[in-house]
VOGU-3710 file (C-alpha; in Angstrom, 3 decimals, decimal comma):
1> meftewirgr> 146,388/334,008/215,698  146,746/332,497/212,090  148,221/328,807/212,516  150,430/329,586/209,416  151,784/332,748/211,082  152,305/330,852/214,292  154,372/328,510/212,524  156,409/331,072/211,025  156,833/332,439/214,605  158,632/329,598/215,818
11> tdeqlralvs> 162,589/329,720/216,147  164,706/327,403/214,150  165,244/325,442/217,212  161,432/324,840/217,865  160,975/324,055/214,031  163,939/321,372/213,871  162,028/319,851/217,148  158,807/319,859/214,765  160,434/318,148/211,793  162,377/315,936/214,195
21> arpelitpvp> 159,295/314,774/215,687  157,250/314,349/212,637  159,330/313,428/209,728  156,668/313,049/207,004  156,147/316,638/207,342  159,401/317,191/205,226  159,016/314,002/202,807  159,848/315,992/200,511  160,802/319,101/202,107  157,968/321,730/201,376
31> ahleglasra> 159,014/324,999/199,387  157,779/327,282/202,689  156,575/327,471/205,876  153,238/327,683/204,290  153,706/324,589/202,835  154,762/323,277/206,090  152,024/324,505/208,003  149,302/323,096/205,181  150,947/319,675/205,370  150,778/319,464/209,240
41> gspsaiarvl> 147,313/320,061/208,865  146,474/317,207/206,567  144,237/314,487/207,908  147,078/311,772/207,294  149,553/313,519/209,154  147,405/314,679/211,908  146,252/310,885/212,316  149,810/309,372/212,634  151,058/312,385/214,753  147,926/311,461/217,224
51> drldrftlav> 148,832/307,783/217,156  152,111/308,635/218,828  150,365/310,540/222,060  150,182/309,047/225,412  146,528/308,655/227,124  147,003/311,740/229,362  148,170/314,193/226,307  145,504/312,704/223,826  143,069/313,866/226,818  144,380/317,097/226,591
61> vetlavqdgp> 143,738/317,444/222,882  140,209/316,118/223,321  139,472/318,315/225,968  140,165/321,286/223,529  138,341/319,507/220,877  135,330/319,616/222,571  135,059/323,267/222,582  134,052/325,258/219,215  137,228/327,967/219,545  139,897/328,720/221,732
71> mprerlrelv> 140,051/327,977/225,208  141,776/329,629/227,926  144,909/327,535/230,118  142,983/328,084/233,268  139,655/326,561/232,018  141,745/323,849/230,587  143,339/323,072/233,862  139,897/323,017/235,706  138,878/320,440/233,207  141,662/318,082/233,437
81> aaaladdead> 142,087/318,565/237,286  138,299/317,234/237,073  139,217/314,552/235,361  142,018/313,702/237,780  140,119/313,856/241,029  138,679/310,813/242,629  135,707/309,447/240,626  133,220/309,236/242,966  129,394/307,819/241,987  127,278/310,639/244,271
91> sgardaksga> 129,084/313,766/244,005  126,273/314,944/246,476  128,229/312,860/248,914  130,587/315,834/249,614  130,359/318,815/251,105  130,558/322,055/249,059  133,931/322,904/251,109  135,469/319,506/250,883  134,639/319,393/247,203  136,359/322,929/246,758
101> rgtdsaarda> 139,372/321,637/248,710  139,600/318,747/246,052  139,184/320,630/242,922  141,975/323,174/244,225  144,163/320,334/245,396  143,777/318,474/241,940  144,289/321,477/239,707  147,649/322,061/241,770  148,367/318,373/241,017  147,180/318,636/237,340
111> epalsaaldr> 149,562/321,862/236,624  153,040/320,016/236,273  151,386/317,250/233,591  149,359/319,612/232,067  152,334/322,002/231,528  154,416/318,778/230,065  151,581/317,705/227,932  151,029/321,102/226,168  154,914/321,557/225,589  154,665/318,316/223,908
121> lfelalvygp> 151,677/319,417/222,178  153,320/322,794/221,173  156,522/320,925/219,827  154,297/318,699/217,665  152,104/321,842/216,711  148,774/320,156/217,454  148,155/322,992/219,981  149,040/326,640/219,015  148,148/330,541/220,492  148,620/331,809/223,862
131> ddaldlgpgv> 147,519/330,957/227,122  144,528/332,879/227,170  143,302/331,375/223,711  144,675/327,966/223,347  143,556/326,118/220,192  143,899/323,153/218,277  146,078/323,358/214,791  143,592/323,259/211,754  142,137/319,534/210,999  142,583/318,172/214,479
141> rkvledpagl> 139,072/318,355/215,143  137,838/316,659/211,987  140,307/313,560/212,518  139,129/313,223/215,946  135,613/311,418/215,717  133,640/311,361/218,876  136,594/312,959/221,231  136,420/311,653/224,557  133,395/309,497/223,767  131,022/312,406/223,307
151> gpravdafrh> 128,811/312,734/220,356  128,347/315,298/217,843  127,158/318,829/218,674  123,262/319,184/218,263  123,833/321,435/214,897  125,292/318,451/213,281  123,377/315,433/214,803  120,123/316,883/213,477  121,517/317,975/210,172  119,951/315,009/208,256
161> hapeqldema> 116,402/315,929/209,889  113,560/317,602/207,926  113,166/321,359/208,594  109,456/320,941/209,345  110,458/317,984/211,961  112,668/320,207/213,613  110,097/323,073/213,830  107,929/320,667/215,475  110,424/319,495/218,024  111,536/323,056/218,668
171> devapgtegs> 108,110/323,948/219,234  107,427/321,509/221,793  110,865/321,792/223,905  111,664/325,720/223,175  108,406/327,417/222,745  108,255/331,163/222,339  111,811/331,191/220,873  112,862/332,880/217,675  115,146/331,278/214,718  115,186/328,259/212,963
181> gkerlaaala> 114,115/324,888/214,043  117,510/323,686/214,172  119,000/326,749/216,093  116,413/327,001/218,348  116,826/323,106/219,419  120,483/323,628/219,895  119,880/326,348/221,941  117,274/324,587/224,203  119,816/321,627/224,254  122,862/324,000/225,420
191> epaalvgsvs> 120,959/323,895/228,901  119,148/320,549/228,836  118,759/320,327/232,774  114,768/320,967/232,504  114,794/318,308/229,287  116,611/315,861/231,211  114,605/316,333/234,241  111,223/315,920/232,692  111,926/312,136/231,346  110,731/309,169/233,148
201> peargaldql> 113,753/307,199/235,238  113,395/304,516/232,283  114,545/306,837/230,024  117,141/308,444/232,406  118,612/305,122/232,870  119,430/304,971/228,914  120,603/308,432/228,870  123,363/307,490/231,586  124,098/304,325/229,708  125,188/306,576/226,712
211> awgpptgrvp> 126,846/309,322/228,633  130,444/308,249/229,122  130,485/306,616/225,429  130,083/305,220/222,866  127,429/307,935/222,270  125,645/305,728/219,958  122,937/302,991/220,094  120,736/300,946/217,868  117,115/301,103/218,047  114,417/300,116/215,502
221> narrevsvas> 112,789/302,777/213,265  114,651/305,372/214,814  113,113/308,175/212,508  109,615/307,410/213,707  107,880/310,748/214,230  107,034/311,155/217,701  105,974/314,370/220,132  106,300/314,619/223,921  102,330/313,940/224,080  102,472/310,569/222,007
231> arspieella> 105,443/309,257/223,621  104,984/305,874/224,928  108,561/304,096/225,506  111,650/305,466/227,201  113,177/305,945/223,858  110,364/307,792/222,281  110,541/310,289/225,319  114,056/311,103/224,441  113,597/311,108/220,598  110,486/313,892/221,113
241> rgllaatgee> 112,603/316,024/223,181  115,873/315,958/220,978  117,780/314,420/223,712  118,712/311,535/221,076  118,962/312,294/217,553  118,323/309,951/214,762  121,551/309,145/212,564  120,135/306,602/210,675  117,204/304,082/210,181  118,463/302,067/213,544
251> svtlprevgl> 120,677/304,101/214,659  120,733/307,452/217,248  123,405/309,625/218,918  123,648/311,541/222,141  124,354/315,165/221,159  127,416/316,598/222,747  125,884/319,268/224,642  123,453/316,588/226,964  126,643/314,248/227,326  128,465/316,911/229,132
261> ylrggrvhrg> 125,568/317,694/231,073  124,926/314,178/231,905  128,834/313,910/232,891  128,408/317,232/235,336  130,626/319,137/233,242  133,708/316,920/233,361  135,146/315,474/229,681  137,319/312,618/231,333  136,892/310,603/234,235  139,507/308,217/236,224
271> llalpppleg> 142,189/309,922/234,098  145,656/309,532/235,031  148,349/311,701/234,689  151,047/308,863/234,979  151,630/305,708/233,193  149,837/302,816/235,230  152,695/301,049/237,621  153,975/297,734/236,178  153,180/294,651/238,294  155,382/291,462/238,145
281> tardrkladr> 158,130/289,740/239,655  161,203/291,115/240,953  164,400/289,111/239,347  168,142/289,503/240,204  169,380/291,224/237,200  172,817/289,293/236,839  170,886/286,289/236,994  168,452/287,570/234,431  171,213/288,764/232,341  173,112/285,296/232,329
291> taagqafafv> 169,836/283,538/231,706  169,066/285,851/228,318  172,824/285,302/227,427  172,113/281,373/227,570  168,938/281,862/225,473  171,018/283,933/223,098  173,770/281,561/222,559  171,234/278,785/222,080  169,420/280,867/219,557  172,316/281,545/217,419
301> rsveelcerw> 172,956/277,770/217,384  169,918/276,619/216,523  170,007/278,991/213,185  173,546/277,701/212,591  171,850/274,109/212,828  168,919/274,735/210,465  171,270/276,331/207,761  173,510/273,225/208,372  170,811/271,009/208,005  169,005/272,734/204,950
311> sveppgvlrt> 172,314/272,581/203,053  172,253/268,873/203,088  168,377/268,064/202,960  166,803/271,438/201,908  162,770/271,479/202,053  160,858/272,246/198,646  159,274/275,574/198,147  155,361/275,160/198,204  153,908/276,647/194,548  151,863/279,390/196,814
321> gglgvrdlkr> 155,204/280,174/198,554  156,631/279,313/201,887  157,408/276,058/203,897  155,344/272,809/203,880  153,596/271,495/206,827  155,493/268,662/207,058  159,092/269,955/206,392  158,244/272,351/209,629  157,354/269,490/211,791  160,530/267,796/210,551
331> ttseldlpew> 162,603/270,822/211,214  161,015/271,209/214,530  162,107/267,926/215,596  165,587/268,074/214,224  165,872/271,342/216,445  164,214/270,134/219,305  162,069/273,040/219,841  158,101/273,844/219,938  156,615/274,319/216,691  156,540/278,176/217,379
341> aaalvievah> 159,936/278,442/218,533  161,317/276,628/215,316  159,226/278,846/213,040  160,631/281,877/214,818  163,845/280,605/214,113  163,332/280,154/210,155  161,533/283,369/210,045  164,480/285,066/211,490  167,224/283,320/209,343  165,141/284,209/206,245
351> aagliaaggg> 164,725/288,013/207,293  168,542/288,259/207,922  169,319/286,900/204,503  170,833/283,452/205,832  168,388/281,199/203,917  166,626/281,916/200,493  164,362/280,001/198,026  166,524/278,615/195,208  168,000/275,296/193,711  166,174/274,782/190,582
361> vdgewlptsg> 162,664/275,109/188,979  160,750/273,559/191,639  162,763/275,749/194,610  164,364/274,641/197,574  165,024/276,584/200,691  168,706/276,891/200,829  171,259/278,893/202,684  173,027/281,989/200,982  176,484/282,682/200,445  175,468/285,383/203,187
371> ydlwrvrata> 175,391/282,369/205,800  179,054/281,749/205,304  180,007/285,135/205,819  177,846/285,671/209,001  179,231/282,113/210,175  182,774/282,822/210,979  181,727/285,983/212,898  182,156/285,966/216,581  178,714/284,507/218,339  177,957/287,817/220,104
381> drwvtlaltw> 178,072/289,731/216,250  176,154/286,803/215,101  173,375/287,303/217,819  173,236/291,033/217,415  172,503/290,452/213,477  169,963/287,977/214,486  168,146/290,298/217,293  168,130/293,366/215,179  166,599/291,148/212,176  163,779/290,198/214,742
391> lhmdrvpglv> 163,581/293,525/216,182  162,805/295,401/212,946  161,201/292,866/210,724  157,691/293,217/209,405  157,329/289,244/209,543  155,112/287,800/212,525  155,970/284,104/213,018  153,631/283,922/215,857  150,879/283,708/212,977  152,358/280,064/211,510
401> gdrderdrpl> 149,704/277,345/212,047  146,757/280,094/212,089  144,113/280,627/209,202  143,639/283,566/207,147  140,126/285,265/206,305  139,795/282,774/203,533  140,347/279,981/206,072  143,714/279,111/204,316  146,415/277,867/206,916  149,391/280,028/207,064
411> nalhtdlrrs> 152,744/278,655/206,454  156,200/279,698/207,725  157,950/281,809/205,287  154,567/282,773/203,321  154,179/286,262/202,150  150,751/286,644/203,998  152,589/286,493/207,441  153,575/290,356/206,934  152,149/292,759/209,173  153,226/296,363/208,961
421> sapgvraatl> 152,448/297,254/212,753  154,765/294,349/213,950  158,337/296,474/214,488  156,334/299,056/216,164  154,621/296,733/218,614  157,996/295,083/219,439  159,787/298,477/220,322  157,066/299,733/222,276  157,053/296,135/224,073  160,424/296,225/224,981
431> gvlaaapgla> 160,204/299,728/225,864  157,776/299,160/228,708  160,286/296,366/229,991  163,052/299,038/230,074  160,944/301,458/232,153  160,757/298,678/234,845  164,492/297,363/235,237  164,772/294,269/236,975  161,242/293,544/236,491  159,451/290,698/234,842
441> ptrdsvlerl> 155,794/292,067/234,473  152,995/290,295/233,702  151,084/290,346/230,433  148,139/292,071/231,530  150,365/294,576/233,052  152,311/295,440/229,870  149,174/295,675/227,952  147,629/298,058/230,281  150,848/300,155/230,142  150,593/299,858/226,235
451> aweqprrrgp> 146,962/300,983/226,397  148,156/304,250/228,106  151,023/304,833/226,145  149,555/304,374/222,699  145,734/304,544/223,325  144,649/304,928/219,450  146,691/302,143/218,749  144,519/298,984/220,009  142,564/296,080/219,348  142,651/292,057/219,344
461> lreqltefal> 145,616/292,085/216,600  148,007/294,314/218,688  147,467/292,444/221,697  148,289/289,582/220,030  151,435/290,942/218,554  152,328/292,145/222,158  151,934/288,283/223,371  154,086/287,401/220,680  156,758/290,143/221,248  156,835/288,810/225,275
471> reaeqvgvtg> 157,491/285,378/224,111  159,882/285,586/221,137  162,045/288,219/223,042  162,803/285,227/225,962  163,549/282,857/222,899  165,953/284,957/221,384  167,644/286,225/224,257  166,622/289,867/224,690  165,030/289,014/227,729  165,565/286,872/230,552
481> lgalsghgra> 163,055/285,004/233,015  160,706/287,635/231,590  163,197/290,771/232,575  164,631/292,913/229,563  168,666/292,045/229,847  171,884/294,145/229,888  172,293/293,490/226,191  168,460/293,782/225,295  168,604/297,512/226,647  171,555/298,211/224,847
491> lleggepaev> 170,031/296,464/221,521  166,966/298,880/222,291  168,783/302,182/222,993  171,569/301,676/220,112  174,496/300,907/222,090  176,914/297,838/221,840  175,448/295,075/222,842  178,110/292,635/221,374  180,295/294,068/224,193  177,481/293,501/226,771
501> lapllpepvd> 176,603/290,200/225,898  180,378/288,579/224,825  181,669/288,426/228,745  178,283/286,364/229,273  178,501/283,617/226,660  179,205/280,167/227,832  182,733/279,224/226,750  182,519/276,596/223,859  184,819/273,483/224,760  186,745/271,831/221,760
511> hvllqadlta> 186,401/268,195/222,862  183,758/265,269/223,567  183,759/262,261/225,538  183,656/259,222/223,443  181,911/255,946/224,687  181,763/252,199/224,347  178,072/252,349/222,937  179,047/254,328/220,162  178,070/257,460/221,380  179,878/261,011/222,175
521> vapgpltsel> 178,801/263,338/225,052  179,543/267,372/224,496  179,990/268,203/228,146  178,901/271,879/226,982  178,474/273,933/223,871  181,139/272,626/221,200  183,292/274,991/218,937  181,779/276,288/215,686  183,866/273,984/213,547  183,498/270,992/215,632
531> nrwmtltadv> 180,051/271,235/216,176  179,597/271,148/212,344  181,790/268,387/212,202  179,996/266,397/214,910  176,756/267,021/213,190  178,078/265,570/210,138  179,809/262,611/211,344  176,774/261,406/214,141  173,212/261,844/214,777  171,946/264,238/217,345
541> eskggatvyr> 170,321/261,815/220,128  169,509/264,267/222,924  170,201/267,730/223,792  170,506/269,565/226,958  173,176/270,427/229,418  175,271/268,238/227,520  174,514/267,083/223,985  174,776/263,295/222,814  175,629/262,076/219,560  175,574/258,570/218,391
551> fsessirral> 177,477/257,129/215,663  175,909/254,921/212,794  176,972/253,441/209,512  174,837/255,736/207,765  176,371/258,699/209,702  179,859/257,607/209,381  178,860/257,296/205,551  177,385/260,588/205,118  181,053/261,740/206,029  182,837/259,506/203,942
561> daghggeelv> 180,452/260,931/200,902  181,555/264,549/202,010  185,054/263,765/201,247  186,522/262,694/204,531  188,761/259,460/204,777  188,589/256,691/207,343  191,796/257,661/208,645  190,907/261,133/208,923  187,971/260,386/210,820  189,771/258,272/213,431
571> amlsrhsatp> 192,368/260,936/213,617  189,794/263,493/214,228  188,066/261,491/216,683  191,577/261,079/218,728  192,193/264,718/218,504  188,849/265,950/220,016  188,083/263,252/222,552  189,267/263,755/226,263  188,769/259,922/226,408  190,105/256,939/224,028
581> vpqalsylvt> 188,318/256,068/220,924  186,682/253,011/221,700  187,450/249,718/220,004  183,996/249,313/218,608  183,997/252,928/216,804  187,051/252,434/215,304  185,838/249,179/213,823  182,805/250,766/212,952  184,908/253,529/210,617  187,301/251,284/209,503
591> dvarrhgrir> 184,663/248,837/208,381  182,207/251,275/206,497  185,280/253,147/204,943  186,769/249,561/203,962  183,633/249,010/201,775  183,149/252,664/200,716  183,697/253,218/197,479  184,124/249,761/196,149  181,716/250,440/193,499  182,385/253,405/191,095
601> vgtasayirc> 179,466/255,133/189,079  180,559/256,703/185,799  178,757/258,129/182,779  177,299/255,840/179,983  174,703/257,491/180,186  176,210/255,768/183,379  178,029/252,808/184,022  178,971/250,852/187,421  183,017/249,809/188,095  183,712/247,344/190,428
611> ddpalldqit> 186,852/245,288/190,829  184,940/242,649/192,564  182,934/240,510/190,168  180,668/239,006/192,294  179,331/242,182/194,069  178,216/242,952/190,516  176,400/239,606/190,269  174,654/240,767/193,398  173,349/243,873/191,878  172,278/242,678/188,568
621> adrrsaalrl> 170,301/239,698/190,620  168,608/242,489/192,914  165,043/242,718/191,870  165,166/246,506/192,966  167,326/247,034/190,100  165,171/246,068/187,402  164,032/249,979/186,915  167,800/250,869/186,726  167,880/248,927/183,412  171,110/247,492/183,667
631> rrlaptvias> 173,770/245,683/181,242  176,647/243,610/181,987  179,408/245,011/179,609  182,445/243,345/181,467  183,010/240,947/184,394  183,678/244,312/186,439  181,593/246,942/184,527  178,050/247,488/184,083  176,019/250,012/182,183  172,840/251,829/182,713
641> rssraalvds> 170,433/254,358/180,909  169,903/256,491/184,207  171,800/259,403/185,088  174,658/259,138/187,081  173,169/260,917/190,097  170,008/258,855/189,646  171,978/255,615/189,618  174,230/256,544/192,614  171,149/257,331/194,558  169,657/254,378/193,973
651> lramgyapva> 172,442/252,038/194,823  172,703/253,961/197,937  169,045/253,210/198,630  169,589/249,494/197,990  171,799/249,295/200,739  175,250/249,678/198,914  177,859/252,219/199,273  178,871/253,471/195,777  180,932/256,872/194,883  180,870/258,915/191,570
661> esldgdviis> 183,778/258,940/189,634  184,619/261,407/186,665  185,736/260,555/182,927  189,454/260,291/184,273  188,515/257,750/186,534  188,789/260,371/189,664  186,578/260,299/192,528  183,799/262,950/192,619  183,425/264,145/196,165  179,826/265,139/196,724
671> qldsrrtegl> 180,019/268,651/198,931  176,698/267,812/200,618  177,248/270,253/203,054  178,028/273,652/201,065  174,950/273,915/198,680  174,156/277,739/198,522  171,915/280,070/196,640  171,808/283,835/196,154  169,482/285,464/198,653  167,801/288,903/198,985
681> aparavaspn> 169,439/291,506/200,981  168,386/291,063/204,818  165,654/293,111/206,336  166,905/297,274/206,839  166,023/298,645/210,270  163,085/300,824/210,494  163,914/304,118/211,640  161,895/305,304/214,763  159,408/308,169/214,196  161,940/310,510/216,268
691> gldpevataa> 165,169/308,970/214,779  165,560/311,869/212,151  169,211/312,906/211,742  169,975/316,337/213,406  172,099/317,418/210,624  168,797/316,803/208,167  166,446/318,316/210,263  168,803/321,737/210,335  169,359/321,685/206,561  165,359/320,991/206,202
701> vralragdaa> 164,804/324,499/208,417  167,382/326,213/206,566  165,527/325,193/203,327  162,444/326,225/204,732  163,398/329,580/205,925  165,001/330,325/202,701  161,861/329,474/200,643  159,518/331,292/202,963  161,742/334,523/202,808  161,649/334,342/198,980
711> hlarrepvda> 157,805/333,216/199,155  156,971/336,467/201,367  159,280/338,791/199,536  158,085/337,634/196,236  161,452/338,505/194,722  161,923/338,768/190,963  164,654/336,588/189,221  168,070/338,038/189,229  170,625/338,270/186,250  172,940/335,637/186,044
721> pggqvprgpa> 176,670/336,854/186,145  178,514/337,473/183,045  181,658/335,924/181,526  182,896/332,191/181,795  180,817/329,969/184,367  182,708/328,482/187,439  184,635/325,240/186,850  186,801/323,196/188,985  187,290/319,552/190,528  184,158/317,632/191,362
731> tatisalqea> 185,745/317,285/195,093  186,502/320,963/195,446  183,070/321,780/194,124  181,521/319,771/197,052  183,726/321,129/199,583  182,775/324,525/198,655  179,226/323,368/198,558  179,318/322,139/202,073  181,222/325,110/203,487  178,670/327,367/202,016
741> ikqgvrvwig> 175,983/325,416/203,556  177,273/325,835/207,072  178,218/329,236/206,605  174,843/330,196/205,055  176,106/332,184/202,174  175,408/332,484/198,395  177,629/330,776/195,951  177,798/331,107/192,158  177,900/327,903/190,159  177,669/326,496/186,567
751> yldsqgnats> 175,104/324,134/186,115  174,769/321,926/182,983  170,870/321,966/181,752  169,258/318,788/180,119  170,830/319,486/176,635  174,329/319,654/178,309  174,615/323,556/177,770  176,608/325,462/180,752  174,449/328,007/182,517  175,239/330,447/185,718
761> rileparmeg> 172,839/330,300/189,085  173,360/332,297/191,711  172,015/329,762/195,043  171,606/330,135/198,507  172,593/326,329/199,356  170,354/324,472/202,225  171,356/320,949/202,382  172,878/318,309/200,227  172,098/314,441/200,321  171,606/311,554/198,116
771> gyltaydetr> 173,636/313,314/195,306  171,443/316,158/194,901  171,483/319,975/196,316  168,750/321,404/197,895  169,020/325,526/197,586  167,174/328,829/196,365  167,776/329,867/193,056  167,816/333,536/192,744  168,283/333,283/188,934  164,916/331,450/188,913
781> aavhrfalhr> 163,410/332,656/192,337  162,405/329,535/193,582  163,661/326,311/195,320  165,503/323,820/193,136  167,227/320,397/193,551  170,366/320,394/191,692  172,085/317,271/190,554  175,659/317,263/192,156  177,196/315,659/188,619  175,899/318,811/186,775
791> itgvagl> 177,749/321,385/188,799  180,518/322,382/186,923  182,235/324,496/189,808  181,771/327,108/192,313  182,915/330,685/193,094  181,972/333,190/195,825  179,876/336,037/195,731
//
């Protein structure tokens, strides 16, 4: 049966399952089913779908790939059963009866797993045909290199040998046979028992090392001319008999026929029909959920604190892009997190569109306007935004601090941190955790499970990404104590994680405990507004179950610079303190407020104004003011050639507390806590491979059927109806087309061509999306896409 005819014979439901599981086949939609079959056999499409197969299903494909042509289902079941049977080193240790009973039992056990695997392969169009002639789809054998660790067939392994050399080898291993040297040698290797039995034990040991793969090896001077009589080493014995084929000057391979003989006819060994069980520590699910909720709350607060701090003191953008090492270390200290966790916070905030580069020529990392919108939302909703961003972003924070191939350091926020496979690894890792509710599996157990689920996607980078995913999931709050949380499961399965998480979050407190040593203790997580106010007014001294803040002259001055008055600060402290305001703290606020703003800085270029001439005398006498080039204009006024901003910063560095004023003499409040920039849109969620919308799949199948019917019928274009083309409102046109798609009927439309001329068309609409209608045009006898804004109207036929 031809593959195209098999595809054409699939039901609409089966075709919908195919395009849903392999959405790349309809991007864009082929004109007909022949085009779909051709695209399904392309190397890139086959490689992508093979990457999604688990170890057992891939083993079924490899078993079929070993054969040249179709294979009966019974034979396939026998080979799979042999791979599932106990793998004993010496099969002769069992008597014939027990061996037969074991094979029969394994065959019975293999049937359910084989049926499920074949159903999956039929759905993916990797296998087709009846039970007595199962075969792989076109192109699958070419994509599979060394299936099951077996080398190429003898005719392919010796294709680079000279005909004269092959004739000489065939004369030695198959004397008296007819045909070309390659054909005679291939026929002899098809039954290699006599050849294998004639070599020395050392040569047989070399064969055994290659039997289960990889089938290639390296030897010096692999293309040497050697005969059975002149062979002096084990390798020469094998080369002379054709049991090894030279594929290069220093490389050899084991022909597939020899490999299968050495394996005793089996294609695989130690095959598992089910994924390996996960091993780890059992966790109380409620405790894991509460722990994960605490981590989620802490992660949200870390992102909020990062944005607040960077709005006041934004770090610079490196010339090569990214964040400097010193800035990362400073942020690590301020957030009181390990460096990898601080890098995770920074990267997720950036990917979520909460921070971006801006602020001038050199560039600074600043919060975006999107941060203000994110900050006012409920904590659970804010966490969902961050968690989804982490799950789907292609950036890998765990690589921060490593070096690239040029031995250059990888900085946070640098473009080199992108890895396209990162979202898939995170989703697969969480999928493994979801398979074992209440279990915190070990790292090795997760890696072993992933190696079974996606055997073609392996390598050092993938293992590293898996380790990063496990570590980061705990930090973000998706897992708790190593087990997937309830809200993490809802996040992974597309549920309502915010509703699951909200009841578990700690209740924020709206008060602090002021102490006589100028500190304040927050007995729990503060409300968002109180947390921002405390961060502005005091410095965080320690974190933990309770956060300790310390008030100082500089922290009070920071709040005054942001526009708060002294009396306002005292009132806020009284309102949000469960204890009386200590006298020392009240005196500190009053004293700093009394001295704050006595010096006024304006524009001359800039000037200094103060009602106290003695204070101005002190400034002019200070050696540190020499660079400001001050000039006394009056007892209470000093002029300077420096800018107002530079003058204010210099005086503050000298220990004074100036404020800027406008031309009208009004105080200019520096909103240091509200610097913003315009950021890029947050990273969009990556659709899963099986996430095609059902309506899109249905429309695609309908278009394929219509196009295939036209392709087979080779219909000639029909004449367009005469008379005035249909016209009508846009809303009525859209509704009529949607109804025609639903009913599967033809319609008559008016359509404006590129010159604006109205033409009549008879269509069989298939689907409508993105402002376009895909339909079979009977007036052109072809499938076309029509811009909806050019359709003047619709009429029925």
